[in-house]
N, C-alpha and C positions, 0 to 999 in steps of 0.2 A: 765786624767781619766783612771783607769786601766780597764781590760777586764770585771771584775765583775761589776764595776760601769756602764760600757756601757750596759751590760745585764740588769741591774736593770732599766736603763733609757728607754729600749725598751718597749713600751706600745701602743697597738693599735689593728687594725683589718686587717686580710687578707681575702679578699673575693675570694674564690676559685670556679672555675668551675669544680665541681666534675665529674670524669668520671664514666660511668656505671661499676658496678662490685665491687666497693670499698664500705666499710661501712664508716659511718661518723667518727667512731673511727679510722679507718685506715688512714684517711686523717689527723686527729689530730696528730696521731703518726708520720706521714711523716713530719708534720710541726715541731714537737718537735725535730725530728732527724735533720732536715735541719737548724733550727735556734739555736740548742743547748739550747733552753729555755724549762724548765720543765713545766712552767705555760702556758698552752694552752688548749682551750676548745671551742666546737662549741655552737652555740646559738639555735640549733634546728635540730634534726636528719633528714637526707635525706636518703630514702630507698636505699639499695645497687643497686637495678635495675634502679634507677632514676639517671639522671645527672643534672647538673646545680648549681645554687647559694647555696653555703654553707659558712656561715660567721664564721670565726675562730678568737677568741680573744686571744691575746698573752700578756704575762707580767702582770703587775698590772691591765690592762684593762679587765682581766677575771672577775673582780668584777663588770663590767658593764653589765654582761650577762642578768640579769633580766630586764634591761632597753632596751637592744639592741634586745633581743628575740622578733621576730616580731609577731604581732597579725594577720597580713595579709600576705598571700603568693599568688604567681601567677605561673601557670603552663601551659605548652603546653602538652596536653594529646592525645595520639593516641588510639582510641577505635576501636575494631573490632566487627562488628555486625555478628550475626548468630551462636552464641555459648555461653556456660557458662563454667566457671572453678571453682574448689573448693577453689582456692585462690583469685579469682576475677581478676587474671592477667594471662599472658602467661606462668608463671612458673608452673601453676597447670595442673590438668588433664582436657583436653578439652572435653566437651560434645557438639557436634554440634546439633543445633535445627533441628527438622524434617521438618519444613516448610521452604521454601526458604525465604530469606530476601526480603520483599516487602514493603520497607519504602522509601518515597520520602524525599528530603531535607526539604521541607516545613513541613511535618509531624514530622520529627526529631526535627526541630527548635521549633515547638509548644510544644512538650514534654519537650524539654530542658528548656523552660521558666518556667515550673512548679517546677524546682529545684532552682530557684533564690529566695533569701530571707532567713529568718530564718527557717530552716527545722530540722527535726529529722533524724539522720543517725545512722545506726547500723554499727559498725566497722566490718571489715572482720574477719572470724574465724582465719585466719592465720595472726595475728597481735600481737604486743607486749603488748596489753591491758591486764591487770592482772585480773584474776578471782579467788577470795579467795587466793590471794598471788601467784598464778601461771600464767605464760604467756600463753595467748590464743593459740599461735602457737605451744607451747610444748604439750598442751592438744590435739590439732587437729592432730598433727603428731602421737600421740599415739592412734588415733581413737576414742577419747572421744568426746561426744557431747558438743559443746561450745555454751553456751547461753549468748550472750552479750547484755547488755541493750543499747537501743538507746540513743544518746546524741544530744544536740542542737548544731548546727553549723550555720554559716552564709555564704551563697554563694552570693557574691556581683555582679558577672557578669559572664555570660557564652556566648560564641560566637563560631560559626562554622568558622574555618579558611580554612579547606580543606574538600571538599565532594567528596571522591573517594571510594564509597562503594565497598566491605564491610568495608573499613577503613574510619574513620572520625577523623580529627584533630580538637580539640576544645581548646579554651583559657579559663582557669579557674581562677577566682580571688575569693579567699575564706579566711575564718578565719583559724587560726592555729587549728590543731586537725581534719581537714577535711581529710577523706580518699578518694582520687580520684578513687581508685579501687572500693570502695563501690558505688561511684557515677556512674561509668560505669556499674556495675552490676544492680543497681536500674533503670538506663536508659533502659537496656535490658529488664527488667521485664515489665516496663511500655509500651515499644514499642511492646512487645510480641514476639520478635525475639531473645532475649538473646544478651548480649554484655559483653566484658571483656577488660581490659587495656592491651595494647601491648607495650606502650612506654610512658615515663614520663620525662619531663624536667622542672626543676624549673627555671623560668625566673626572679623571683623577690622574695626577702625575706625582708619585711619591706621596708626601704628606699634604700636597695642595689639591683641592677639589674645586668643582665649579662654584661652590659656596664662597671660596676665597677669591674668585676671579671677577674681573670687570670687563664688560664688552669693549672691544677696541674703539668703537664709535664713541662710547661714553668717556673713555680715557682721552681721546682726541679733543672732545669738548672741554675736558678739564685742563688740557694743555693750553687751549685758547683762553680759558678763564684764569689760568695761573694757579689753580688749586689742586693740581694733580698729586701733590705730596700726600693727600689723604689716603691714596691707594698704595703708597709705598710701604712694603713690609720691611722693617729695619733688618740689617744684616744679622744681628744677634737672634732675631726671631725666625729668620729663614732656615736656621738649623734648630728649630724649636724642639725637635725630637732628641737632640743631644743634651746630656746633663750639663748644667751650668755651675761654674765655680766663680764666686765673687772675689775680685782682687781689690785690695785697698790701694790708695794712690801710689805708695812706694812700690808695691808689687807691679802695678800697671807700668810704672816707669822702667822697672827692671825687665819685665817680660817684653816690653816694646823694643828693648835693646838686645833681645835674644837670651837673656839670663833666665835661669830656672826660678820657680816659685815653690815654697814649701807646701807640702800636702797637709791641709788641716782637716779635710774631709775627702772621701773618695766615693763619689756617686757613680763612677765608671772609670774605665781605663783610658778613655778618650773623651775629652770635655771641651766646652767652649769657655774660655775665660772672659768674663765681662766686668766692666767697671761698676762702681757704685751707682753710676748714672744709667746703667743698662746697656752701654755701648760694647760692641764686640771688640775685644783686645787681641785675642789669639785663639787658635785651635791648639790644644795641648795634649800630649800623651804622658802617661805616668812612666817613670823610670825608677829602678831600684839600684841604689849605690852599693859599693862593695861592703859598706858597714851596715847594710840592711835598711838604711833610711830611704825614704821615697820623696821624689820631687816631680813637679810638673815641668816637662820639657816643651817649650814652644815649638810647634811644627810649622805654623803659618801665622805670621803676625800682621795685624791690621792697626793702622794708626788711628788714634782717637783724638777728637778735638780737645784742646786745653780748656 
C-alpha cells in the first residue's frame, strides 16, 4: 500500500482537550498540519476562552459530522458573583454591583433550579449569532445596539460543585446551542447581585468525555514522533452508540455500490453496517417492501480497504 493509499484509509475521530486561547479552527489546522490530511473538521465550535473536549473528524469520517455532532454538552463553569460585563464573561468591561454579595449557597441553589428544563435564552450580544447577515459581535464592537431574539434550549442538570463566593463552580449539562455566558448573566439578574463567567471547561460532547481526550500538546508530540495513530478512534467506533450489523464480504460489496442488504437481525431502525474486520461500510436505515419483507437501505456509504 503506497503512502496515498495509507492516507485514504485513515478515517476516524481525534478527541482533543483544547487549551484556552485557541480557536476551534486553530486546532483543526494543527491536526491537518500534523497528520498531513486535508480532510479534517470539528463537530461543534468551542469558544477560544474555553478548554476541553473538541471532537475532530479526519479523512472520510468527516462525512459523519451530522451524526457525531452532539446534541448534548457538559461543562464545568466558574461564575463570579458581584458584577456584570458587556460580554457576560471576564473578557468584557466589568461593572461591579453597588450592593455587597449577600447570597447563601441555599439561595443560589434555589435560583439555579429555576433554570433546569426547557427555557428561553437570549444569546450574548458578543456572539457569532447573525442578525440580518451580520455577526452580533461585529455589531457590538462598532457600538451598535444588538437585539437578539430568545431561543429555546434545554438544561438537563445543574449542580454546585464548589461554593467559594464570590466564585462558584457549577456542572452544566445542556443542549447544543446553550450559552453558558448567558446562563451566568441571567443567574446574576435573578440573584440581584450580578454574575459573569470567568472560566469554562467542556467535559463532555455527546458520547465523548475528557477520559477519551488527549491534550493537544501531547498529540503534537505524537505527530512529531509519528505514532499519533494510537489516539485515532476508528470511524466505526465514533458512532459507538449506534447498533452495529455485521456484513459478509458479498454484502459489503453490494452495499458499497448502493444496493440493499437483507435483514437478518434488527437491533434498531438505523444502524452502522460494519465489515467482518470491523471497518465502517455504511450507515443504513430499515425499509419495508410492498411484500412485507425488510431490507437495509444504505444512506451514507464509506469505502473500505480491500
